[in-house]
C-alpha positions as a Markdown table, in Angstrom:
| # | Residue | x | y | z |
|---|---|---|---|---|
| 1 | Met | -92.8 | 120.9 | 152.4 |
| 2 | Thr | -90.0 | 120.2 | 154.9 |
| 3 | Val | -86.7 | 119.1 | 154.2 |
| 4 | Ala | -87.6 | 115.3 | 156.3 |
| 5 | Glu | -90.6 | 115.1 | 154.0 |
| 6 | Phe | -88.7 | 115.8 | 151.0 |
| 7 | Leu | -86.4 | 113.5 | 151.3 |
| 8 | Arg | -89.0 | 110.8 | 152.7 |
| 9 | Ala | -90.0 | 111.4 | 149.3 |
| 10 | His | -86.9 | 110.2 | 147.4 |
| 11 | Pro | -88.0 | 106.9 | 147.6 |
| 12 | Ala | -91.5 | 106.8 | 145.8 |
| 13 | Ser | -89.4 | 108.9 | 143.1 |
| 14 | Leu | -87.5 | 106.9 | 139.6 |
| 15 | Gly | -84.4 | 107.2 | 142.4 |
| 16 | Gly | -85.9 | 105.5 | 144.9 |
| 17 | His | -87.4 | 102.7 | 142.9 |
| 18 | Leu | -83.7 | 102.4 | 141.0 |
| 19 | Gly | -82.5 | 102.0 | 145.1 |
| 20 | Ile | -80.1 | 105.4 | 144.8 |
| 21 | Glu | -79.7 | 106.2 | 148.2 |
| 22 | Ile | -78.6 | 109.9 | 149.2 |
| 23 | Val | -74.9 | 109.8 | 150.9 |
| 24 | Ser | -74.2 | 113.3 | 151.2 |
| 25 | Ala | -75.8 | 116.6 | 150.1 |
| 26 | Ser | -74.3 | 120.1 | 149.7 |
| 27 | Lys | -74.6 | 122.8 | 147.3 |
| 28 | Asp | -71.2 | 122.5 | 146.2 |
| 29 | Arg | -70.9 | 118.4 | 146.2 |
| 30 | Val | -74.2 | 115.6 | 146.4 |
| 31 | Glu | -72.8 | 111.7 | 146.9 |
| 32 | Gly | -75.0 | 109.3 | 146.7 |
| 33 | Glu | -74.9 | 105.1 | 145.8 |
| 34 | Met | -76.9 | 102.7 | 144.1 |
| 35 | Glu | -77.1 | 98.7 | 144.8 |
| 36 | Ala | -76.7 | 97.7 | 141.0 |
| 37 | Gly | -79.3 | 94.6 | 140.8 |
| 38 | Ser | -79.9 | 91.8 | 138.4 |
| 39 | Gln | -83.1 | 94.6 | 137.1 |
| 40 | His | -79.9 | 97.1 | 136.3 |
| 41 | Leu | -78.4 | 94.6 | 133.8 |
| 42 | Thr | -78.8 | 94.3 | 130.0 |
| 43 | Val | -78.8 | 90.7 | 128.3 |
| 44 | Asp | -74.9 | 90.6 | 128.6 |
| 45 | Gly | -74.4 | 91.1 | 131.9 |
| 46 | Arg | -73.3 | 94.8 | 132.2 |
| 47 | Val | -75.5 | 97.8 | 133.7 |
| 48 | His | -77.5 | 99.1 | 131.6 |
| 49 | Gly | -76.1 | 102.2 | 130.0 |
| 50 | Gly | -79.7 | 103.8 | 131.0 |
| 51 | Ala | -79.4 | 103.1 | 135.0 |
| 52 | Ile | -76.2 | 104.6 | 135.2 |
| 53 | Met | -77.6 | 107.7 | 133.5 |
| 54 | Ala | -80.4 | 108.4 | 135.4 |
| 55 | Phe | -78.2 | 107.4 | 138.3 |
| 56 | Ala | -75.6 | 110.7 | 137.7 |
| 57 | Asp | -78.9 | 113.0 | 136.2 |
| 58 | Thr | -81.0 | 112.1 | 140.0 |
| 59 | Ile | -77.4 | 112.6 | 141.9 |
| 60 | Ala | -76.4 | 116.1 | 140.5 |
| 61 | Ala | -80.4 | 117.5 | 139.8 |
| 62 | Tyr | -80.3 | 116.9 | 143.4 |
| 63 | Gly | -77.7 | 119.5 | 143.7 |
| 64 | Ala | -79.2 | 121.6 | 141.3 |
| 65 | Val | -82.3 | 121.5 | 144.1 |
| 66 | Leu | -79.7 | 122.8 | 146.8 |
| 67 | Asn | -79.0 | 125.6 | 144.5 |
| 68 | Leu | -82.5 | 126.9 | 143.9 |
| 69 | Pro | -83.5 | 130.3 | 144.5 |
| 70 | Ser | -86.9 | 130.2 | 146.4 |
| 71 | Gly | -89.9 | 129.3 | 144.4 |
| 72 | His | -87.8 | 128.2 | 141.7 |
| 73 | Thr | -87.9 | 124.6 | 139.9 |
| 74 | Thr | -85.4 | 122.8 | 137.6 |
| 75 | Thr | -85.7 | 120.5 | 134.7 |
| 76 | Thr | -82.5 | 118.6 | 132.8 |
| 77 | Ile | -82.4 | 120.3 | 128.9 |
| 78 | Glu | -79.2 | 119.0 | 128.1 |
| 79 | Ser | -77.1 | 115.6 | 129.1 |
| 80 | Lys | -73.8 | 114.4 | 127.7 |
| 81 | Thr | -72.5 | 110.7 | 128.7 |
| 82 | Asn | -68.8 | 109.3 | 128.3 |
| 83 | Phe | -69.2 | 105.8 | 129.2 |
| 84 | Phe | -65.8 | 103.9 | 129.7 |
| 85 | Ser | -66.2 | 100.8 | 131.4 |
| 86 | Gly | -69.5 | 98.4 | 131.8 |
| 87 | Gly | -70.6 | 98.1 | 135.5 |
| 88 | Arg | -70.6 | 95.0 | 137.2 |
| 89 | Leu | -73.0 | 93.8 | 139.9 |
| 90 | Gly | -72.7 | 95.6 | 143.3 |
| 91 | Thr | -72.5 | 99.4 | 144.9 |
| 92 | Leu | -72.7 | 102.0 | 142.0 |
| 93 | Cys | -71.2 | 105.6 | 143.6 |
| 94 | Ala | -71.2 | 109.0 | 142.0 |
| 95 | Glu | -70.0 | 112.3 | 143.1 |
| 96 | Ala | -71.5 | 115.2 | 141.3 |
| 97 | Thr | -70.0 | 119.0 | 141.4 |
| 98 | Pro | -71.1 | 122.5 | 139.8 |
| 99 | Leu | -69.3 | 123.5 | 136.8 |
| 100 | His | -71.0 | 126.5 | 136.8 |
| 101 | Ile | -74.3 | 128.0 | 139.0 |
| 102 | Gly | -76.1 | 130.7 | 137.5 |
| 103 | Arg | -79.6 | 132.6 | 137.8 |
| 104 | Ser | -81.3 | 130.8 | 134.7 |
| 105 | Thr | -78.6 | 127.5 | 134.2 |
| 106 | Met | -76.4 | 125.4 | 136.2 |
| 107 | Val | -73.5 | 122.6 | 134.4 |
| 108 | Trp | -73.4 | 119.8 | 136.9 |
| 109 | Gln | -70.3 | 116.9 | 136.5 |
| 110 | Thr | -70.9 | 113.6 | 137.9 |
| 111 | Ile | -68.3 | 110.9 | 137.9 |
| 112 | Val | -70.1 | 107.1 | 138.2 |
| 113 | Thr | -67.6 | 104.8 | 139.3 |
| 114 | Gln | -67.6 | 101.2 | 141.1 |
| 115 | Ala | -67.4 | 100.5 | 145.1 |
| 116 | Asp | -63.7 | 99.9 | 143.9 |
| 117 | Gly | -63.1 | 103.0 | 142.2 |
| 118 | Ala | -63.2 | 101.7 | 138.9 |
| 119 | Arg | -64.5 | 105.0 | 136.4 |
| 120 | Leu | -67.7 | 103.8 | 134.5 |
| 121 | Ala | -68.6 | 107.0 | 132.9 |
| 122 | Val | -68.4 | 111.0 | 133.3 |
| 123 | Val | -72.3 | 113.3 | 132.9 |
| 124 | Ile | -72.5 | 116.8 | 132.5 |
| 125 | Gln | -75.9 | 118.0 | 132.3 |
| 126 | Thr | -77.5 | 121.6 | 132.2 |
| 127 | Gln | -80.4 | 122.5 | 134.6 |
| 128 | Met | -82.5 | 124.9 | 133.9 |
| 129 | Val | -83.9 | 127.2 | 136.4 |
| 130 | Leu | -87.5 | 127.9 | 136.3 |
| 131 | Pro | -90.3 | 129.6 | 138.3 |
| 132 | Ser | -92.8 | 127.7 | 139.9 |
| 133 | Ala | -96.3 | 128.3 | 140.2 |
| 134 | Thr | -96.7 | 127.1 | 143.1 |
| 135 | Ala | -94.3 | 125.5 | 146.5 |
| 136 | His | -91.9 | 123.1 | 145.1 |
| 137 | Pro | -89.9 | 120.8 | 147.7 |
| 138 | Ala | -87.2 | 121.7 | 146.2 |
| 139 | Ala | -86.9 | 125.2 | 147.3 |
| 140 | Ala | -87.9 | 123.8 | 150.5 |
| 141 | Leu | -85.0 | 122.2 | 150.3 |
| 142 | Ala | -83.0 | 124.9 | 149.2 |
| 143 | Glu | -84.2 | 127.3 | 151.6 |
| 144 | Ala | -84.3 | 124.7 | 154.8 |
| 145 | Thr | -80.7 | 124.2 | 154.2 |
| 146 | Thr | -79.2 | 127.9 | 153.9 |
| 147 | Asp | -81.9 | 129.4 | 156.3 |
| 148 | Pro | -79.9 | 129.9 | 159.5 |
| 149 | Ser | -83.1 | 130.3 | 161.6 |
| 150 | Val | -83.8 | 126.7 | 161.3 |
| 151 | Ala | -83.4 | 124.4 | 164.0 |
| 152 | Leu | -80.1 | 122.6 | 164.0 |
| 153 | Ile | -81.7 | 119.4 | 165.0 |
| 154 | Gly | -84.4 | 119.4 | 163.1 |
| 155 | Asp | -87.4 | 116.5 | 163.8 |
| 156 | Pro | -88.9 | 114.6 | 160.7 |
| 157 | Ala | -91.1 | 112.6 | 163.1 |
| 158 | Gly | -91.7 | 115.6 | 165.2 |
| 159 | Ser | -91.6 | 114.5 | 168.9 |
| 160 | Ser | -92.4 | 110.9 | 168.3 |
| 161 | Asp | -90.8 | 108.1 | 169.9 |
| 162 | Thr | -89.2 | 106.9 | 167.1 |
| 163 | Ala | -87.1 | 110.0 | 166.5 |
| 164 | Thr | -86.2 | 110.1 | 170.2 |
| 165 | Arg | -84.9 | 106.5 | 169.5 |
| 166 | Arg | -83.1 | 107.2 | 166.1 |
| 167 | Arg | -81.2 | 110.3 | 168.0 |
| 168 | Glu | -80.3 | 108.0 | 170.5 |
| 169 | Gln | -79.3 | 105.0 | 168.3 |
| 170 | Ile | -77.1 | 108.2 | 166.5 |
| 171 | Phe | -76.0 | 109.9 | 170.1 |
| 172 | Gln | -73.3 | 107.0 | 171.5 |
| 173 | Pro | -71.6 | 105.9 | 168.0 |
| 174 | Ala | -71.1 | 109.4 | 167.3 |
| 175 | Cys | -69.5 | 110.5 | 170.2 |
| 176 | Asp | -67.2 | 107.0 | 170.0 |
| 177 | Val | -66.2 | 107.9 | 166.2 |
| 178 | Ile | -65.8 | 111.7 | 167.0 |
| 179 | Ala | -63.6 | 110.9 | 169.9 |
| 180 | Arg | -61.6 | 108.5 | 168.7 |
| 181 | Arg | -61.0 | 110.4 | 164.8 |
| 182 | Gly | -61.0 | 114.2 | 165.9 |
| 183 | Phe | -63.8 | 116.2 | 164.3 |
| 184 | Asp | -62.3 | 116.7 | 161.0 |
| 185 | Lys | -61.2 | 112.9 | 160.5 |
| 186 | Ala | -64.3 | 111.5 | 161.6 |
| 187 | Thr | -67.4 | 110.6 | 158.3 |
| 188 | Val | -70.7 | 111.0 | 158.1 |
| 189 | Arg | -70.6 | 107.5 | 156.8 |
| 190 | Glu | -68.4 | 106.2 | 160.0 |
| 191 | Ile | -71.1 | 107.3 | 162.0 |
| 192 | Ala | -74.0 | 105.4 | 160.2 |
| 193 | Thr | -72.0 | 102.5 | 160.4 |
| 194 | Ala | -71.6 | 102.6 | 164.0 |
| 195 | Ala | -75.1 | 103.4 | 164.5 |
| 196 | Gly | -75.8 | 100.9 | 162.7 |
| 197 | Met | -78.3 | 102.6 | 159.8 |
| 198 | Pro | -78.4 | 103.8 | 156.3 |
| 199 | Val | -76.8 | 106.7 | 155.5 |
| 200 | Pro | -79.9 | 108.1 | 154.0 |
| 201 | Thr | -82.3 | 107.5 | 157.0 |
| 202 | Met | -79.4 | 109.3 | 159.4 |
| 203 | Tyr | -80.0 | 112.6 | 157.3 |
| 204 | Gln | -83.6 | 112.5 | 158.3 |
| 205 | Tyr | -82.5 | 113.3 | 161.8 |
| 206 | Val | -79.2 | 114.9 | 161.0 |
| 207 | Arg | -78.4 | 117.0 | 158.4 |
| 208 | Ser | -74.0 | 117.3 | 158.9 |
| 209 | Lys | -71.2 | 116.6 | 161.3 |
| 210 | Glu | -72.4 | 119.8 | 163.2 |
| 211 | Asp | -75.7 | 118.4 | 163.7 |
| 212 | Ile | -74.7 | 115.9 | 165.1 |
| 213 | Leu | -71.9 | 117.5 | 167.7 |
| 214 | Ala | -74.7 | 119.8 | 167.9 |
| 215 | Leu | -76.9 | 116.8 | 169.3 |
| 216 | Ile | -74.4 | 115.3 | 171.3 |
| 217 | Tyr | -74.4 | 118.5 | 173.6 |
| 218 | Asp | -78.2 | 119.2 | 173.1 |
| 219 | Ser | -78.5 | 115.7 | 174.4 |
| 220 | Tyr | -76.3 | 115.9 | 177.4 |
| 221 | Met | -77.0 | 119.3 | 178.6 |
| 222 | His | -80.7 | 118.6 | 178.8 |
| 223 | Arg | -80.1 | 115.8 | 180.8 |
| 224 | Ile | -78.5 | 117.8 | 183.3 |
| 225 | Met | -80.7 | 121.3 | 183.6 |
| 226 | Glu | -83.7 | 118.0 | 184.2 |
| 227 | Asp | -81.7 | 116.4 | 186.7 |
| 228 | Met | -80.6 | 119.7 | 188.1 |
| 229 | Thr | -84.3 | 121.1 | 188.4 |
| 230 | Thr | -85.3 | 117.5 | 189.7 |
| 231 | Ala | -82.7 | 117.9 | 192.4 |
| 232 | Val | -84.1 | 121.4 | 194.2 |
| 233 | Ala | -87.6 | 120.6 | 193.3 |
| 234 | Asn | -87.9 | 119.0 | 196.8 |
| 235 | Arg | -85.3 | 121.5 | 198.8 |
| 236 | His | -86.7 | 124.7 | 200.9 |
| 237 | Thr | -84.1 | 126.6 | 201.5 |
| 238 | Pro | -82.0 | 128.4 | 198.9 |
| 239 | Thr | -78.7 | 126.7 | 200.5 |
| 240 | Glu | -80.3 | 123.4 | 200.5 |
| 241 | Lys | -81.3 | 124.0 | 196.6 |
| 242 | Leu | -77.3 | 125.1 | 196.0 |
| 243 | Arg | -76.0 | 122.0 | 197.7 |
| 244 | Ala | -78.3 | 119.8 | 195.7 |
| 245 | Ala | -77.7 | 121.5 | 192.7 |
| 246 | Ile | -74.1 | 120.9 | 193.0 |
| 247 | Glu | -74.5 | 117.4 | 193.5 |
| 248 | Ala | -77.0 | 116.7 | 190.9 |
| 249 | Asn | -74.5 | 118.5 | 188.6 |
| 250 | Leu | -71.2 | 116.5 | 189.5 |
| 251 | Ala | -73.1 | 113.0 | 189.4 |
| 252 | Cys | -74.0 | 114.0 | 185.7 |
| 253 | Phe | -71.0 | 115.4 | 185.0 |
| 254 | Asp | -69.1 | 111.8 | 186.4 |
| 255 | Thr | -71.7 | 110.0 | 183.6 |
| 256 | Phe | -71.3 | 112.6 | 181.0 |
| 257 | His | -67.6 | 113.2 | 181.5 |
| 258 | Lys | -66.2 | 111.9 | 177.7 |
| 259 | Tyr | -69.0 | 113.9 | 176.4 |
| 260 | Ile | -68.1 | 117.1 | 177.9 |
| 261 | Lys | -64.6 | 117.0 | 177.3 |
| 262 | Leu | -65.5 | 116.3 | 173.3 |
| 263 | Met | -67.8 | 119.2 | 173.0 |
| 264 | His | -64.8 | 121.5 | 175.0 |
| 265 | Gln | -62.3 | 119.9 | 172.9 |
| 266 | Glu | -64.2 | 120.3 | 169.5 |
| 267 | Thr | -66.9 | 123.3 | 169.9 |
| 268 | Arg | -64.6 | 125.4 | 167.5 |
| 269 | Ser | -66.2 | 123.2 | 164.9 |
| 270 | Leu | -69.1 | 124.3 | 164.9 |
| 271 | Ser | -71.2 | 126.3 | 162.6 |
| 272 | Ala | -71.7 | 130.1 | 163.9 |
| 273 | Thr | -75.7 | 128.8 | 164.1 |
| 274 | Ala | -75.1 | 125.7 | 166.2 |
| 275 | Lys | -72.4 | 127.8 | 168.3 |
| 276 | Gln | -75.3 | 130.0 | 169.2 |
| 277 | Arg | -77.4 | 127.2 | 169.7 |
| 278 | Val | -74.9 | 126.2 | 172.0 |
| 279 | Leu | -74.8 | 130.0 | 173.7 |
| 280 | Asp | -78.5 | 129.5 | 174.1 |
| 281 | Leu | -78.1 | 126.3 | 176.0 |
| 282 | Gln | -75.3 | 127.8 | 177.9 |
| 283 | Leu | -77.4 | 130.9 | 179.1 |
| 284 | Ala | -80.5 | 128.5 | 179.9 |
| 285 | Tyr | -78.4 | 126.2 | 182.5 |
| 286 | Thr | -76.7 | 129.7 | 183.7 |
| 287 | Asp | -80.0 | 131.1 | 184.7 |
| 288 | Gln | -80.4 | 128.3 | 186.5 |
| 289 | Trp | -77.9 | 128.7 | 189.1 |
| 290 | Arg | -78.7 | 132.6 | 189.1 |
| 291 | Gln | -81.8 | 131.7 | 190.4 |
| 292 | Ile | -80.8 | 130.2 | 193.3 |
| 293 | Leu | -78.5 | 132.7 | 194.1 |
| 294 | Ala | -80.9 | 135.5 | 193.4 |
| 295 | Glu | -82.8 | 133.8 | 195.6 |
| 296 | Gly | -80.7 | 133.2 | 198.5 |
| 297 | Ile | -79.3 | 136.7 | 198.3 |
| 298 | Ala | -83.4 | 138.1 | 198.6 |
| 299 | Ser | -83.7 | 135.6 | 202.0 |
| 300 | Gly | -80.7 | 136.7 | 203.6 |
| 301 | Glu | -78.6 | 133.7 | 203.5 |
| 302 | Phe | -75.9 | 134.1 | 200.9 |
| 303 | Asn | -74.2 | 137.2 | 200.5 |
| 304 | Ala | -74.3 | 139.7 | 198.2 |
| 305 | Ser | -72.4 | 139.0 | 195.6 |
| 306 | His | -73.3 | 139.6 | 192.1 |
| 307 | Ala | -75.7 | 136.7 | 191.5 |
| 308 | Glu | -74.7 | 136.4 | 187.4 |
| 309 | Ile | -71.1 | 136.3 | 188.3 |
| 310 | Ala | -71.2 | 133.3 | 190.8 |
| 311 | Ser | -73.6 | 131.4 | 188.6 |
| 312 | Glu | -70.8 | 131.9 | 186.2 |
| 313 | Leu | -68.0 | 130.3 | 188.4 |
| 314 | Ile | -70.2 | 127.4 | 190.3 |
| 315 | Pro | -70.3 | 125.5 | 187.3 |
| 316 | Phe | -67.0 | 126.3 | 186.6 |
| 317 | Cys | -66.2 | 124.7 | 190.1 |
| 318 | Cys | -67.9 | 121.5 | 189.2 |
| 319 | Ala | -66.5 | 121.4 | 185.7 |
| 320 | Val | -63.2 | 120.7 | 187.8 |
| 321 | Trp | -64.2 | 116.7 | 187.6 |
| 322 | Pro | -64.1 | 116.1 | 183.3 |
| 323 | Leu | -62.0 | 118.5 | 182.6 |
| 324 | Arg | -59.2 | 118.2 | 185.3 |
| 325 | His | -59.8 | 114.6 | 185.5 |
| 326 | Trp | -56.4 | 113.3 | 184.6 |
| 327 | His | -55.3 | 115.5 | 187.8 |
| 328 | Val | -58.6 | 115.2 | 190.5 |
| 329 | Gly | -59.6 | 112.1 | 189.6 |
| 330 | Arg | -57.0 | 110.3 | 191.9 |
| 331 | Phe | -58.8 | 112.2 | 195.2 |
| 332 | Gly | -62.0 | 110.4 | 193.7 |
| 333 | Leu | -65.7 | 111.5 | 193.1 |
| 334 | Asp | -66.9 | 112.1 | 197.0 |
| 335 | Glu | -63.8 | 114.3 | 198.1 |
| 336 | Val | -63.9 | 116.2 | 194.9 |
| 337 | Arg | -67.6 | 116.7 | 196.3 |
| 338 | Arg | -66.7 | 117.5 | 199.2 |
| 339 | Thr | -63.9 | 119.9 | 198.8 |
| 340 | Ile | -66.3 | 121.8 | 196.0 |
| 341 | Leu | -69.5 | 122.2 | 198.4 |
| 342 | Asp | -66.5 | 123.1 | 201.4 |
| 343 | Val | -65.2 | 125.7 | 198.9 |
| 344 | Val | -68.9 | 127.4 | 197.8 |
| 345 | Leu | -70.9 | 127.5 | 200.3 |
| 346 | Asn | -68.7 | 128.8 | 203.0 |
| 347 | Gly | -67.8 | 131.3 | 200.8 |
| 348 | Ile | -71.4 | 132.7 | 199.6 |
| 349 | Leu | -72.9 | 131.7 | 203.3 |
| 350 | Lys | -73.5 | 134.6 | 205.7 |
| 351 | Arg | -72.8 | 131.9 | 208.5 |
| 352 | Pro | -70.3 | 129.5 | 207.4 |
| 353 | Glu | -71.0 | 125.7 | 207.7 |
| 354 | Arg | -68.4 | 122.7 | 207.8 |
| 355 | Val | -69.4 | 120.6 | 205.2 |
């Protein structure tokens, strides 16, 4: 079972029936919310203690799930609750953190509060780690969360239109929030609110802030590469292809300039796995330039300079538009385009031409 399948199964569990939503989940912290309604109340109008205990048990159990070794499951064997105040209608919040992670047992503490921070209860529970006779969704979730081979941007709905629409829905708000707040200060909740979707729904398409940042890069880089491929498809000579590629890149860089600047500033925030994804895309993009240049060298149109080095230099010339727009922007895109074409073509052509 995939991560997405496990999360989609949540609504059918007791947690789903209680209205519990997972806000964020990692090995050392799980946060959730539950909208307390009339079905959660005692006869005197307070949130039932059993509902609070079930809320805490569910959140901490998810944390235990994330720490399970492959082929294992977990069950609660002990739970102690200290109540401090009766709960009211409205949003309840829970935050679970591990006190002990062992091979056979885990101990988790969960603090349950009202949305305003008023503490309702502290629950400490012990989870036993048990071998599972069959593959358990908990283990699948734990493996998928930690396995570096798992794709950065999961696709719970395959290549469906729904998945595409959801990512498009996340893309622009994520850019705006991260650009305004900075990557470190931006929260998943802020991004989800800006995107107009519940946090648990967003977690079906991206698993962390790093995934969102990678999604931004992934989205605009694929568009740039597609536009470049389209631009050179009907060109006959390497010179025509190189000119078309430069013009297509500048057009895309003009469209995506703020995303490019954002990634230039925030790439350091990516995990090692996410950085590798960025590197792979960058190499694929560079290879498009290398193929054009190699063709021109083979045909005798271009000087026999090193195609791989030139394939790195030319995109950097185009990147002057988004990255140094504060200075070259005053000349306008048309003038910058003419200058880049002039510099590149007259530097690489055996018979220099005026642009």
